[in-house]
C-alpha positions in Angstrom: -27.1 46.6 -0.9 -29.7 46.9 1.8 -28.1 48.1 5.1 -28.5 46.7 8.5 -29.0 48.5 11.8 -25.2 49.0 12.2 -23.5 52.1 11.3 -20.5 52.1 9.1 -18.3 52.9 12.2 -19.8 49.9 14.0 -19.2 47.6 11.1 -15.7 48.7 10.8 -15.0 48.3 14.6 -16.6 44.9 14.6 -14.4 43.9 11.6 -11.3 45.2 13.4 -12.0 43.3 16.6 -12.9 40.1 14.8 -9.7 40.3 12.6 -7.5 40.0 15.7 -9.5 36.9 16.9 -9.6 35.3 13.5 -5.8 35.4 12.9 -5.7 32.3 15.3 -9.0 30.8 14.0 -8.3 27.2 14.9 -6.9 27.9 18.4 -9.6 30.4 19.3 -12.4 28.5 17.7 -11.2 25.4 19.7 -11.2 27.4 22.9 -14.7 28.7 22.3 -16.0 25.1 21.8 -14.3 23.9 24.8 -15.7 26.6 26.9 -19.2 25.9 25.6 -18.8 22.1 26.3 -17.4 22.8 29.8 -19.9 25.4 30.9 -22.9 23.8 29.1 -22.1 20.0 29.1 -25.4 19.0 27.5 -24.3 20.8 24.3 -21.7 18.1 23.8 -24.5 15.5 23.3 -24.9 16.9 19.7 -21.4 15.8 18.8 -21.3 12.1 19.1 -17.6 11.9 18.3 -16.7 14.3 21.2 -18.9 12.5 23.9 -16.0 10.4 25.3 -13.8 13.4 25.7 -13.9 14.7 29.3 -10.9 17.0 29.8 -10.3 20.3 28.2 -6.8 19.1 27.5 -8.2 16.1 25.6 -10.5 18.2 23.6 -7.8 20.7 22.8 -5.5 18.0 21.3 -8.5 16.5 19.3 -8.2 17.1 15.5 -12.0 16.8 15.3 -12.7 19.4 17.9 -10.0 21.7 16.3 -11.4 21.1 12.8 -14.9 22.1 14.0 -13.6 25.1 15.9 -12.1 26.4 12.7 -15.2 25.6 10.8 -17.4 27.6 13.2 -15.0 30.6 13.0 -15.0 30.5 9.2 -18.8 30.7 9.2 -18.6 33.7 11.7 -15.9 35.2 9.3 -18.4 35.0 6.5 -21.0 36.8 8.5 -18.6 39.5 9.7 -17.7 40.3 6.0 -21.3 40.9 5.3 -22.4 43.0 8.3 -23.1 45.9 5.9 -25.3 43.9 3.6 -28.4 42.3 5.3 -29.3 40.3 2.3 -26.0 38.6 2.0 -25.7 38.2 5.8 -29.2 36.5 6.0 -28.2 34.4 3.0 -25.4 32.9 5.2 -27.2 32.8 8.5 -30.7 31.5 7.5 -29.6 28.2 6.0 -27.2 27.6 8.9 -30.0 28.3 11.4 -32.4 25.9 9.5 -29.8 23.2 9.4 -29.1 23.4 13.2 -32.9 23.6 14.0 -34.2 20.9 11.6 -31.4 18.6 10.6 -29.3 18.7 13.7 -32.4 19.1 16.1 -30.6 21.6 18.3 -32.7 22.6 21.2 -33.7 26.3 20.9 -32.4 27.2 24.2 -28.8 26.3 23.0 -29.0 29.1 20.4 -28.7 31.5 23.2 -25.6 29.6 24.4 
């Protein structure tokens, strides 16, 4: 497997930290989405079914927001599992990036968010 720019220790450290967050994937994924929508309200426009939700509490209770939060965290989990294999890592990230750029038409500035 081709290695990335991370040392074995860094990979293990990242996996250890991520494991603690991933234990509560749905709650934590939901919290991250809510924070993004709150701090960068324009990002909510990409999610037509979230548009009517204004309060963080409302989003927190939404099955759709919770489901998407879990989905995002599952994708990140796949990436974390492949931090030591750049080919496999890129195999996950590249199609996701393409989908968000071309199919979902996400403004490139939002990739930084």
